[in-house]
C-alpha positions as CSV (number, residue, x, y, z in Angstrom):
1,M,41.8,16.0,3.6
2,T,40.0,19.4,3.3
3,K,37.1,20.0,0.6
4,L,39.6,22.1,-1.5
5,E,42.2,19.5,-1.4
6,A,39.5,16.6,-2.2
7,L,38.5,18.9,-5.3
8,K,41.9,19.3,-6.5
9,D,42.8,15.4,-6.2
10,A,39.6,14.8,-8.3
11,L,40.5,17.4,-11.1
12,Q,44.2,16.4,-11.3
13,K,42.9,12.6,-11.3
14,H,41.1,13.4,-14.5
15,G,43.1,16.1,-16.0
16,Q,41.2,19.2,-15.5
17,E,43.2,21.0,-12.6
18,Q,43.0,24.1,-14.9
19,L,39.5,24.9,-13.4
20,L,41.2,25.8,-10.3
21,L,43.7,28.2,-11.6
22,Y,42.4,31.5,-10.3
23,W,41.1,29.9,-7.1
24,D,42.8,32.3,-4.8
25,E,41.5,35.6,-6.7
26,L,37.7,34.4,-6.2
27,N,35.8,35.8,-2.9
28,E,33.8,33.0,-0.8
29,E,30.8,33.2,-3.1
30,Q,32.3,32.8,-6.2
31,Q,34.6,30.1,-4.8
32,R,31.0,28.5,-3.6
33,L,29.8,28.7,-7.1
34,L,32.8,27.1,-8.8
35,T,32.6,24.2,-6.3
36,E,29.1,23.7,-7.4
37,D,29.9,23.8,-10.9
38,I,32.8,21.5,-10.6
39,E,31.2,18.9,-8.5
40,E,27.9,18.9,-10.7
41,L,30.3,17.4,-13.2
42,N,30.9,13.8,-13.5
43,L,34.6,14.1,-14.7
44,A,35.1,10.6,-15.6
45,E,32.0,10.6,-17.7
46,V,32.5,14.2,-19.3
47,N,35.9,12.9,-20.1
48,E,34.8,9.8,-21.9
49,F,32.2,11.8,-23.8
50,F,35.0,14.0,-25.2
51,N,36.9,11.2,-26.2
52,R,33.9,9.2,-27.9
53,A,32.9,12.4,-29.5
54,T,36.3,13.4,-30.9
55,S,37.2,10.1,-32.2
56,S,34.5,10.3,-34.8
57,L,36.1,13.3,-36.1
58,E,39.4,11.4,-36.8
59,E,37.4,8.9,-38.8
60,E,37.0,9.5,-42.4
61,S,33.4,10.1,-43.0
62,E,31.9,7.4,-44.9
63,K,29.1,7.4,-47.4
64,L,26.3,5.3,-46.7
65,D,24.8,4.5,-49.8
66,D,25.3,1.0,-49.9
67,K,23.8,0.3,-46.6
68,M,20.7,2.4,-47.1
69,T,17.1,1.6,-48.0
70,P,14.1,3.5,-47.8
71,V,11.2,3.1,-45.2
72,P,9.2,0.3,-46.1
73,E,6.1,1.0,-47.5
74,D,3.9,-0.9,-45.0
75,K,5.5,1.3,-42.4
76,F,5.0,4.5,-44.1
77,L,1.8,6.5,-44.3
78,S,1.4,9.5,-46.7
79,I,-1.5,11.9,-45.7
80,S,-1.9,13.2,-48.8
81,R,-2.1,9.9,-50.7
82,S,-4.2,7.7,-48.3
83,D,-7.9,7.2,-48.4
84,K,-9.8,9.8,-46.4
85,G,-11.9,7.2,-44.9
86,R,-8.6,5.9,-43.2
87,I,-7.5,9.3,-42.2
88,K,-10.8,9.8,-40.3
89,E,-10.3,6.3,-38.5
90,Y,-7.0,7.5,-37.5
91,Y,-8.4,10.9,-36.5
92,E,-11.1,9.6,-34.2
93,E,-8.7,7.2,-32.5
94,G,-6.4,9.8,-31.7
95,L,-9.4,11.8,-30.2
96,R,-10.5,9.0,-28.1
97,Q,-6.8,8.4,-26.8
98,V,-7.2,12.4,-25.9
99,A,-10.4,11.4,-24.2
100,T,-9.1,9.0,-21.8
101,G,-5.9,11.0,-20.9
102,T,-3.1,8.7,-22.2
103,V,-1.6,11.7,-24.5
104,G,1.1,13.9,-23.6
105,V,3.0,16.6,-25.6
106,L,6.9,17.3,-25.3
107,L,7.7,20.4,-26.3
108,M,11.5,21.1,-26.6
109,A,11.8,24.7,-25.8
110,G,15.3,25.3,-24.6
111,G,16.1,27.8,-27.6
112,Q,16.7,31.2,-27.0
113,G,15.6,33.7,-29.9
114,T,19.3,35.0,-30.5
115,R,19.3,34.4,-34.3
116,L,15.8,35.9,-34.4
117,G,17.1,39.1,-32.8
118,F,15.0,38.3,-29.8
119,A,16.6,38.2,-26.3
120,H,14.1,35.9,-24.6
121,P,12.9,32.1,-25.0
122,K,12.1,31.5,-28.7
123,G,8.3,30.3,-27.6
124,M,7.7,33.6,-26.4
125,F,8.2,35.2,-29.8
126,N,5.3,37.0,-31.8
127,V,5.8,36.7,-35.6
128,G,3.2,39.5,-36.2
129,L,-0.2,37.7,-36.9
130,P,-3.1,40.1,-36.3
131,S,-3.8,38.4,-32.7
132,N,-0.1,39.1,-32.0
133,K,0.3,35.7,-30.3
134,S,3.5,34.0,-29.4
135,L,4.3,30.5,-30.5
136,F,3.7,29.4,-27.0
137,R,0.3,30.7,-27.0
138,I,-0.3,29.2,-30.5
139,Q,0.4,25.8,-29.3
140,G,-1.3,26.1,-26.2
141,E,-4.5,27.1,-27.7
142,R,-4.1,24.2,-30.1
143,I,-3.7,21.8,-27.1
144,L,-7.0,23.4,-25.6
145,K,-9.0,23.0,-28.8
146,L,-8.0,19.5,-29.1
147,Q,-9.3,18.5,-25.8
148,R,-12.7,20.2,-26.6
149,L,-12.9,18.3,-30.0
150,A,-12.2,15.0,-27.9
151,K,-15.1,15.8,-25.7
152,D,-17.3,16.6,-28.4
153,L,-16.5,13.1,-29.9
154,T,-16.7,10.9,-26.6
155,G,-18.5,13.0,-24.0
156,K,-15.4,12.7,-21.9
157,D,-13.3,15.5,-20.3
158,G,-9.9,14.2,-21.4
159,R,-6.5,16.2,-20.8
160,I,-3.2,16.5,-22.4
161,T,-0.4,16.9,-20.1
162,W,2.1,19.4,-21.6
163,Y,5.6,18.7,-20.7
164,I,7.9,21.5,-21.6
165,M,11.6,20.9,-21.8
166,T,13.6,24.2,-21.0
167,S,17.2,25.0,-20.8
168,E,18.8,26.6,-17.7
169,A,18.7,29.9,-19.5
170,T,15.1,29.5,-20.6
171,M,13.5,28.1,-17.4
172,E,12.8,31.2,-15.3
173,P,11.4,33.6,-18.1
174,T,9.1,30.6,-19.4
175,K,7.6,30.0,-15.9
176,I,6.9,33.5,-15.5
177,Y,5.6,33.9,-19.0
178,F,3.3,31.0,-18.5
179,K,1.9,32.3,-15.1
180,Q,1.5,35.8,-16.7
181,N,-0.6,34.2,-19.2
182,D,-2.6,31.8,-17.2
183,Y,-1.3,28.8,-19.2
184,F,-3.3,29.9,-22.2
185,G,-6.6,28.3,-20.7
186,L,-4.9,24.9,-19.5
187,K,-4.9,23.6,-16.1
188,E,-1.4,24.5,-14.4
189,S,-1.4,21.0,-13.4
190,D,-1.1,19.7,-16.6
191,V,1.9,22.2,-17.4
192,L,5.0,20.4,-16.4
193,M,8.4,22.3,-16.9
194,F,11.8,20.5,-16.4
195,E,15.4,21.6,-17.4
196,Q,17.5,19.6,-19.8
197,G,20.7,18.8,-19.0
198,S,24.1,20.4,-20.0
199,L,27.7,19.4,-20.8
200,P,31.0,21.4,-20.2
201,C,32.5,23.1,-23.0
202,F,35.9,21.7,-24.1
203,D,39.1,23.2,-26.1
204,F,40.3,21.0,-28.6
205,E,42.6,19.2,-26.3
206,G,40.1,18.2,-24.2
207,K,40.4,20.7,-21.4
208,I,37.1,22.2,-20.0
209,L,37.0,25.9,-20.5
210,L,36.1,28.4,-17.9
211,D,33.4,31.0,-18.9
212,E,34.4,33.1,-16.0
213,K,36.9,32.9,-13.1
214,H,34.3,31.1,-11.1
215,R,32.1,29.4,-13.6
216,V,32.7,26.5,-15.9
217,A,31.8,26.8,-19.4
218,K,28.4,25.0,-20.3
219,A,26.0,24.3,-23.1
220,P,22.8,22.3,-23.2
221,D,23.3,18.9,-24.2
222,G,21.2,19.0,-27.5
223,N,17.7,17.7,-28.1
224,G,18.7,14.4,-27.5
225,G,19.3,15.3,-23.8
226,L,15.5,15.0,-23.3
227,Y,16.1,11.1,-22.6
228,R,18.4,11.7,-19.7
229,A,16.2,14.6,-18.5
230,L,12.8,12.6,-18.6
231,R,14.4,10.1,-16.3
232,D,16.4,12.3,-13.9
233,R,13.8,14.9,-13.7
234,G,11.1,12.3,-12.7
235,I,8.9,13.0,-15.9
236,L,8.8,9.2,-17.0
237,D,7.5,8.5,-13.4
238,D,4.8,11.5,-13.7
239,M,3.7,10.1,-17.1
240,E,3.3,6.6,-15.3
241,Q,1.2,8.1,-12.6
242,R,-1.0,10.1,-15.0
243,G,-1.3,7.3,-17.3
244,V,0.2,8.9,-20.3
245,L,0.8,6.0,-23.0
246,Y,1.8,8.3,-25.8
247,L,4.2,11.4,-26.0
248,H,4.3,13.6,-29.1
249,A,7.8,15.4,-29.2
250,H,8.5,18.4,-31.2
251,S,10.5,21.7,-31.3
252,V,9.1,25.1,-30.4
253,D,9.7,26.7,-33.6
254,N,7.2,25.1,-36.1
255,I,4.3,27.5,-36.4
256,L,2.6,24.9,-38.5
257,I,2.8,22.3,-35.7
258,K,-0.3,20.1,-35.2
259,V,0.4,19.7,-31.6
260,A,-0.8,16.0,-30.3
261,D,-2.0,15.5,-34.0
262,P,-4.8,12.9,-33.4
263,V,-4.2,11.5,-37.0
264,F,-0.5,10.5,-36.0
265,I,-1.6,9.2,-32.7
266,G,-4.3,7.1,-34.3
267,Y,-2.1,5.7,-37.0
268,C,0.7,4.7,-34.4
269,V,-2.1,3.2,-32.0
270,A,-3.3,1.2,-35.1
271,Q,0.4,0.1,-36.0
272,K,1.2,-0.5,-32.4
273,A,4.3,1.9,-33.0
274,D,6.7,2.4,-30.0
275,C,8.5,5.2,-31.9
276,A,7.6,7.4,-35.0
277,A,8.7,10.2,-37.0
278,K,6.6,12.7,-39.1
279,V,8.5,13.9,-42.3
280,V,7.7,16.0,-45.6
281,E,8.6,15.3,-48.9
282,K,12.3,16.7,-49.9
283,S,11.8,19.7,-52.2
284,H,14.8,18.7,-54.4
285,P,17.8,16.3,-54.1
286,N,20.2,18.6,-52.5
287,E,17.7,20.1,-49.8
288,A,20.0,20.4,-46.7
289,V,17.5,18.2,-44.5
290,G,18.3,14.8,-42.9
291,V,16.5,11.8,-44.3
292,V,14.7,9.0,-42.5
293,C,15.6,5.7,-43.6
294,Q,16.9,2.3,-43.0
295,V,20.9,1.6,-42.5
296,D,21.9,-1.9,-42.2
297,G,18.1,-2.4,-41.1
298,K,18.0,0.2,-38.4
299,Y,16.3,3.3,-38.8
300,Q,18.0,6.4,-38.6
301,V,18.3,9.9,-39.9
302,V,20.9,10.3,-42.6
303,E,22.5,13.7,-43.0
304,Y,22.6,14.8,-46.9
305,S,26.5,15.2,-46.3
306,E,26.6,11.5,-45.7
307,I,25.3,10.2,-49.0
308,T,26.4,10.9,-52.8
309,Q,24.8,12.9,-55.1
310,K,24.0,9.9,-57.2
311,T,22.1,8.4,-54.3
312,A,20.2,11.8,-53.3
313,E,19.1,11.8,-56.9
314,L,17.6,8.3,-57.0
315,T,13.9,8.4,-58.3
316,K,11.1,5.8,-58.1
317,S,8.9,5.1,-61.2
318,D,6.4,7.8,-60.5
319,G,9.6,10.2,-60.5
320,R,9.6,10.8,-56.7
321,L,12.9,10.6,-54.8
322,V,13.6,7.2,-53.2
323,F,15.1,8.7,-50.2
324,N,12.8,11.6,-50.0
325,A,11.3,11.6,-46.2
326,G,12.8,14.6,-44.7
327,N,13.2,14.7,-41.0
328,I,11.5,17.9,-39.2
329,C,12.1,17.0,-35.6
330,N,8.3,16.0,-34.9
331,H,8.3,12.3,-33.3
332,L,5.8,10.1,-31.2
333,F,7.0,7.6,-28.7
334,T,5.3,5.4,-26.2
335,S,6.1,5.7,-22.5
336,A,7.5,2.2,-22.5
337,F,9.8,3.1,-25.0
338,L,11.0,6.1,-23.3
339,R,11.5,4.0,-20.0
340,K,13.5,1.6,-22.1
341,I,15.8,4.1,-23.8
342,G,16.3,5.9,-20.0
343,N,17.2,2.5,-18.5
344,T,19.2,0.8,-21.0
345,F,20.3,2.7,-24.0
346,E,20.4,6.3,-23.0
347,K,24.4,5.6,-22.4
348,D,25.1,4.5,-25.8
349,L,23.4,7.3,-27.6
350,K,25.7,8.7,-30.5
351,L,27.5,12.0,-29.5
352,H,27.7,15.0,-32.1
353,V,30.8,17.3,-32.1
354,A,29.9,20.9,-32.9
355,K,33.0,23.1,-33.4
356,K,32.3,26.6,-31.9
357,K,33.5,30.0,-30.8
358,I,33.4,29.7,-27.1
359,P,33.9,32.7,-24.8
360,F,36.6,31.6,-22.3
361,I,39.0,32.8,-19.5
362,D,42.5,32.5,-21.0
363,S,45.6,31.7,-19.3
364,T,46.5,35.3,-18.2
365,G,43.0,35.5,-16.6
366,A,41.5,37.7,-19.4
367,R,38.0,37.0,-20.9
368,V,38.4,36.1,-24.6
369,T,35.4,36.1,-27.1
370,P,37.2,34.5,-30.3
371,T,36.7,35.2,-33.8
372,S,36.9,31.6,-34.9
373,P,36.4,28.0,-33.6
374,N,38.4,27.8,-30.5
375,G,36.6,24.5,-28.8
376,I,33.6,22.0,-29.0
377,K,30.3,21.4,-27.7
378,I,29.0,18.1,-27.3
379,E,25.3,17.2,-28.1
380,K,23.0,14.1,-28.7
381,F,20.2,14.2,-31.3
382,V,16.6,13.4,-30.7
383,F,16.4,11.0,-33.6
384,D,19.3,8.8,-32.6
385,V,16.9,6.4,-30.7
386,F,15.2,5.2,-33.8
387,Q,17.5,2.4,-33.8
388,F,16.4,1.0,-30.8
389,A,12.7,0.9,-31.9
390,E,11.1,-2.4,-32.2
391,H,8.0,-1.0,-34.2
392,F,9.0,2.1,-36.2
393,V,6.6,3.9,-38.5
394,T,6.8,7.0,-40.6
395,V,3.8,9.6,-41.4
396,E,4.6,12.0,-44.4
397,V,2.6,15.0,-44.2
398,P,2.1,18.1,-46.5
399,R,5.0,20.5,-45.9
400,E,2.4,23.5,-46.7
401,E,0.2,22.5,-43.9
402,E,2.6,21.2,-41.2
403,F,5.8,22.6,-41.2
404,S,7.3,26.1,-41.3
405,A,10.4,26.6,-39.4
406,L,11.2,29.7,-37.6
407,K,15.0,29.9,-36.9
408,N,16.1,33.1,-38.8
409,A,16.1,37.0,-38.6
410,D,13.8,38.3,-41.4
411,S,17.1,39.5,-43.5
412,A,17.8,36.0,-44.1
413,G,14.4,35.9,-46.3
414,K,14.1,32.1,-45.3
415,D,12.9,30.3,-42.1
416,C,11.9,33.6,-40.5
417,A,8.9,35.6,-39.0
418,S,8.0,36.6,-42.4
419,T,8.0,33.2,-44.3
420,A,6.3,31.7,-41.0
421,R,3.7,34.4,-41.1
422,A,2.9,33.8,-44.9
423,D,2.6,30.1,-44.5
424,I,0.0,30.7,-41.6
425,F,-2.0,33.0,-44.0
426,R,-2.1,30.9,-46.9
427,L,-3.1,27.8,-45.0
428,H,-5.8,29.4,-43.2
429,K,-7.0,31.1,-46.3
430,K,-7.2,27.5,-47.7
431,Y,-9.3,26.2,-44.7
432,I,-11.8,29.2,-45.4
433,E,-11.8,28.5,-49.2
434,S,-12.6,24.7,-48.2
435,A,-15.5,26.0,-46.3
436,N,-16.9,27.6,-49.3
437,G,-15.8,31.3,-47.9
438,T,-13.9,33.6,-49.7
439,V,-10.8,36.0,-48.5
440,D,-10.2,39.3,-50.1
441,G,-6.8,40.0,-49.6
442,L,-3.5,38.1,-48.2
443,E,-3.6,38.3,-44.2
444,C,-5.9,35.9,-42.7
445,E,-5.3,34.1,-39.3
446,I,-7.9,31.7,-37.4
447,S,-7.7,31.3,-33.8
448,P,-6.6,27.7,-32.7
449,L,-9.9,27.8,-30.4
450,V,-11.9,28.4,-33.6
451,S,-10.5,25.4,-35.7
452,Y,-7.8,23.0,-35.0
453,G,-7.0,21.9,-38.7
454,G,-9.8,23.3,-40.7
455,E,-12.9,21.9,-39.1
456,G,-16.1,23.6,-38.2
457,L,-15.7,26.5,-40.2
458,K,-18.9,26.2,-42.6
459,A,-21.0,27.9,-40.0
460,L,-18.8,30.9,-40.0
461,V,-18.0,31.4,-43.2
462,H,-19.9,29.5,-46.0
463,G,-21.0,31.8,-48.7
464,K,-19.1,34.8,-47.2
465,T,-16.3,37.1,-48.3
466,L,-13.9,38.2,-45.7
467,V,-11.8,41.2,-46.2
468,S,-8.1,41.3,-45.2
469,P,-6.7,41.3,-42.6
470,V,-8.8,38.4,-41.5
471,H,-8.9,37.3,-37.8
472,L,-11.3,34.7,-36.8
473,D,-11.0,34.4,-33.1
474,E,-13.3,32.9,-30.4
475,E,-15.0,35.9,-29.3
476,K,-16.4,36.9,-33.0
477,A,-17.1,33.2,-33.5
């Protein structure tokens, strides 16, 4: 049997023979590329994924009200409502972990800046701060500052390993960008990039689509694809070799992210947590954000559409919402938990379906860009592992200090560069005022190399009036 015959046989066996429809029109190089695409597919697995994912679409959406309970108080830390002495203890424990090299950061950076009107990886986006720093640079400098703070406390030269999960589309430009920027002062050996996986795109009947006559239509497998990627790309092995015990995982598009937040890490260490989520208090009952809670005793994120209005509006005696823990894609995992997920539970992760407008090659050989959804993309979500945790905790952080998403072009007026920039200015002005300084004007930026979270500013700003635009950078400090 020739290689082509074996390919045809495998495709026919799994009902995907349409992928070779234009084989005879392809040149040798195109045939090689299509063969590679098909051989990368585990056809039995992806067909099973389609069946599993679409079966949930046929089920009537069940409201979860009667099965839900909020996160227990003893597994919930509110930063703003907790004793400052305890927060300081967690902070210092987190820095000690950094100093001993047990902390890693996982940055989910597979997204392109398409919705921002930016034709590059989203992490390269410049929101228009006085420094003109990109998201990647801001986050890299926060890691560098945290290492310095850990050394100041302990005298040890600890390191934070930065694992960056890209997509196929963002890997090469991200690698080039980091190299051109000298890894933002971090050691190249402590920055590891790896690709998340992808899954084929299907039509509504389960047939895999062609993006071109010689290429299978594929899409990233969602941020929940990180568990398989960590296992298959050797990242779990690397963590073991380096002695990384705690991994702070977050998305690239939160400009206020406290990367490797020592308070978060210290609290998780104290609680012996294997999995944790940062949350913000919901702004109102109908805010379109998932809620971290328990369902039938298992932790999960419940989408706002999965509960009734009555449950969404339930309040406690203090007037706050009962289900108020808004999920912000900000998590901590132990390396042991990640290994358990990769080895045992990854295959059981829930599959989510997104109906999309997917460009494809039609039966006449023309490439069509549809105007309405014509197929599905299958995704996994990072939070779907919560149910497998043995010791899960939640940390509520002030939204104005730790969460400002960057998803849209400025024309949207929400979760865009203008709002991200304004949130940075507001927070950094607050830091200066807390250090007994004054800011005359609105524009105010503090380099992460000067202050990670508002510390160390008194010597620079006490009793001074700073005129906008303010930019406190390391050179001026």
